[in-house]
C-alpha positions in Angstrom: 96.8 -50.7 60.9 93.1 -51.2 60.4 91.0 -48.7 58.3 89.3 -45.9 60.3 85.7 -46.1 61.3 83.6 -44.1 58.8 80.6 -42.5 60.4 78.0 -40.6 58.3 74.9 -38.6 59.3 72.1 -37.2 57.2 68.6 -35.9 57.6 67.0 -37.9 54.7 63.7 -35.9 54.7 61.9 -39.2 54.3 64.0 -42.3 53.7 61.7 -43.9 51.1 61.8 -40.7 49.0 65.6 -40.4 49.4 66.1 -43.9 48.1 63.9 -43.2 45.1 66.0 -40.2 44.3 69.4 -42.0 44.5 70.5 -42.4 48.2 71.2 -46.0 47.6 73.8 -45.2 44.9 75.5 -42.7 47.2 75.6 -45.3 50.0 77.0 -48.0 47.8 80.0 -45.9 46.9 80.8 -44.2 50.2 82.2 -47.0 52.4 80.2 -46.0 55.4 80.4 -48.2 58.5 77.8 -46.5 60.7 75.1 -44.3 59.2 72.9 -42.1 61.4 69.6 -41.0 59.9 67.1 -38.3 60.9 63.6 -37.6 59.7 63.2 -41.3 58.7 59.4 -41.0 58.4 58.9 -44.7 57.7 58.5 -48.1 59.5 61.3 -50.4 60.5 60.2 -52.8 57.9 60.7 -50.1 55.3 64.3 -49.6 56.4 64.9 -53.4 56.3 63.6 -53.5 52.8 65.6 -50.5 51.6 68.9 -51.4 53.2 68.8 -55.2 52.9 70.3 -57.9 55.0 73.9 -56.6 55.1 72.9 -53.8 57.4 71.9 -53.9 61.1 69.1 -51.4 61.9 68.2 -49.6 65.1 65.1 -47.4 64.7 63.1 -45.2 67.0 59.9 -43.9 65.3 58.1 -40.8 66.4 54.8 -41.0 68.4 53.0 -39.3 65.5 53.1 -41.6 62.5 55.0 -40.2 59.5 56.9 -37.6 61.5 60.5 -37.3 62.7 62.1 -40.7 63.3 65.8 -41.5 63.9 67.8 -44.6 63.1 71.4 -46.0 63.2 72.2 -48.3 60.4 75.5 -50.2 60.6 77.7 -52.9 59.2 78.0 -54.4 62.7 75.6 -55.0 65.6 75.3 -52.7 68.5 76.0 -54.1 71.9 73.3 -52.0 73.5 71.0 -49.1 72.6 68.9 -46.5 74.4 66.2 -44.2 73.2 64.9 -42.2 76.2 66.0 -38.5 76.7 64.9 -36.1 79.4 62.1 -36.4 82.0 59.6 -39.2 81.9 56.8 -36.8 80.8 58.9 -35.6 77.8 58.1 -37.2 74.5 61.5 -37.6 72.8 60.3 -40.5 70.6 61.8 -40.4 67.1 64.5 -37.8 68.1 67.2 -39.5 70.1 68.8 -43.0 69.8 72.1 -44.1 71.3 74.1 -47.2 70.4 77.3 -48.8 71.7 79.6 -50.5 69.2 82.5 -52.8 69.9 85.2 -51.8 67.4 87.8 -54.5 67.7 87.8 -54.2 71.4 87.2 -50.4 71.6 83.8 -49.1 72.7 82.4 -46.3 70.5 79.0 -44.7 71.4 77.0 -43.1 68.6 73.9 -41.0 69.0 71.6 -40.0 66.1 69.4 -37.1 67.1 66.9 -34.8 65.4 66.3 -31.6 67.4 62.9 -29.9 66.9 62.9 -27.1 64.3 60.9 -24.9 66.6 58.8 -21.8 66.0 59.1 -18.6 68.0 56.4 -18.0 70.6 54.7 -21.4 70.0 54.6 -24.7 71.9 57.0 -26.1 69.3 59.7 -23.7 70.6 59.0 -24.7 74.2 59.6 -28.4 73.2 62.8 -27.4 71.4 64.2 -25.7 74.5 63.2 -28.7 76.6 65.1 -30.9 74.2 68.2 -28.7 74.3 68.1 -28.6 78.1 67.8 -32.4 78.2 70.9 -32.6 76.0 72.7 -30.4 78.5 72.0 -33.0 81.1 72.7 -36.0 79.0 76.1 -35.1 77.4 78.1 -35.3 80.6 76.6 -38.7 81.4 77.4 -39.9 77.9 81.1 -38.9 78.3 81.2 -40.6 81.7 79.6 -43.7 80.2 82.2 -43.7 77.4 85.0 -41.3 76.6 84.7 -42.1 72.9 81.1 -40.8 72.4 79.7 -39.0 69.4 76.4 -37.1 68.9 75.5 -36.6 65.3 72.4 -35.4 63.5 70.2 -32.4 62.5 70.5 -30.2 65.6 68.5 -27.4 63.9 70.6 -24.6 65.4 73.3 -22.6 63.7 75.8 -22.0 66.5 77.6 -18.9 65.3 77.4 -16.3 62.6 79.7 -18.4 60.5 77.0 -21.1 60.3 74.3 -19.2 58.4 74.9 -17.3 55.1 72.3 -14.6 55.9 72.6 -14.6 59.7 71.5 -11.0 60.2 68.0 -11.6 58.9 67.6 -14.7 61.2 68.5 -13.6 64.7 64.8 -13.6 65.7 64.0 -16.8 64.0 64.1 -20.4 65.3 67.4 -21.9 64.4 69.4 -18.9 65.2 67.9 -17.5 68.4 70.5 -16.4 70.9 68.9 -18.5 73.6 69.3 -21.6 71.3 72.9 -20.8 70.4 73.7 -20.3 74.1 73.2 -24.0 74.7 75.9 -24.8 72.1 78.2 -22.3 73.8 77.8 -24.5 76.9 78.0 -27.9 75.0 81.3 -26.7 73.4 82.7 -24.5 76.1 85.8 -25.5 78.1 84.9 -28.4 80.4 84.1 -27.3 84.0 84.6 -23.6 83.3 81.9 -21.0 83.6 80.7 -20.0 80.1 78.7 -16.9 79.2 76.4 -17.7 76.3 75.6 -15.3 73.4 72.4 -14.5 75.2 74.2 -13.5 78.4 73.2 -16.7 80.3 76.0 -18.4 82.2 76.5 -22.1 82.7 79.2 -24.7 83.0 81.0 -25.7 79.8 80.8 -29.4 78.9 84.0 -29.6 76.7 82.5 -31.3 73.7 84.0 -30.6 70.2 82.3 -29.5 67.0 84.2 -31.7 64.6 83.0 -29.8 61.6 84.3 -26.4 62.9 87.5 -28.1 64.1 88.1 -29.3 60.5 87.0 -26.2 58.6 88.4 -23.5 60.9 86.8 -20.1 61.3 85.3 -19.7 57.8 81.7 -19.3 56.7 80.0 -22.6 56.5 80.5 -25.1 54.9 76.8 -25.5 54.9 74.7 -28.7 55.2 71.2 -27.5 54.5 69.6 -25.3 51.9 66.0 -24.3 51.5 64.1 -25.9 48.7 62.7 -22.5 47.8 64.3 -20.0 45.4 68.0 -20.3 44.4 69.3 -21.1 47.9 71.2 -24.2 46.8 72.6 -22.7 43.6 73.9 -19.6 45.4 75.0 -21.7 48.5 72.8 -19.7 50.8 72.7 -22.3 53.4 72.8 -23.2 57.1 75.2 -25.5 58.9 72.9 -27.3 61.2 74.0 -30.9 60.9 76.8 -31.8 63.3 79.3 -34.3 64.6 79.7 -33.4 68.3 82.4 -35.5 69.8 84.1 -36.0 73.1 87.6 -34.5 73.1 89.0 -38.0 73.1 87.1 -39.0 70.0 87.6 -35.7 68.3 91.3 -36.2 68.4 90.9 -39.2 66.3 88.8 -37.5 63.6 89.9 -36.9 60.0 88.5 -36.5 56.5 85.5 -34.3 57.5 83.4 -34.0 54.3 80.0 -32.6 53.4 78.7 -34.6 50.5 77.0 -31.7 48.7 75.3 -32.7 45.5 76.9 -31.6 42.3 73.6 -29.9 41.1 70.2 -29.2 42.5 68.5 -31.9 40.5 70.9 -34.5 41.9 69.9 -34.0 45.5 68.1 -36.7 47.3 67.5 -34.6 50.5 67.5 -31.0 51.3 70.4 -31.8 53.7 73.8 -33.1 52.7 75.4 -36.1 54.4 78.2 -35.3 56.8 81.0 -37.9 56.7 83.9 -38.3 59.1 86.6 -41.0 59.7 87.6 -41.9 63.2 90.9 -43.8 63.8 89.6 -46.0 66.7 
């Protein structure tokens, strides 16, 4: 039996800075086959230099230089990749990249995505809702394209009260707005059934699976992001906003879900921790 496919995702908060702080050492020891990156904030040439010739790189930079940016770095070449999401007039550059991988005759589709952080009552929040709406449209098409599909990345929404340490103080802030969380209720609701979101809005469930919650159960966290301010990391006052969202077919093959939280604050190379999962494809 061949080894499972190890897929990791992390918001690197600037890939060049992450490598300066030790990301390369983590990667060398982790046995990752496919690595999804968010907030790359660098050029493709920078990625090629940092990762070297043993890695294949797919990269979609943001329209604004030095902002956002998503990539999929892998030990094998992708058969095809796509970067557009949403309507033609919607700028999703640097926030959504899909790739199809042939894993010994089995097709696996991986998406690296970086959802807007948003800001209440600003154009940033409008763009965030447009992105979440575009995902609502794209997820069913992805599953139809390939039953073994996976969307990973920094989705910038804590789905439930279990996903944020201090949720009561954040219900009116971007990242935990009921209207944002309601999209996740639909993404993860029973396929084809009417789902009532936390904001009271109804829609059709898409049937995707939150692999992290599937693995951890109904417990607080485990968190993937901690503010750089104060003692958030030391007190584990975090948010779980980095996900592996899988089709049911792929989620059934998942094991070994791990958040690679640094041992100490000064050993971090990003404010997010990598999320690593094995898939027995």
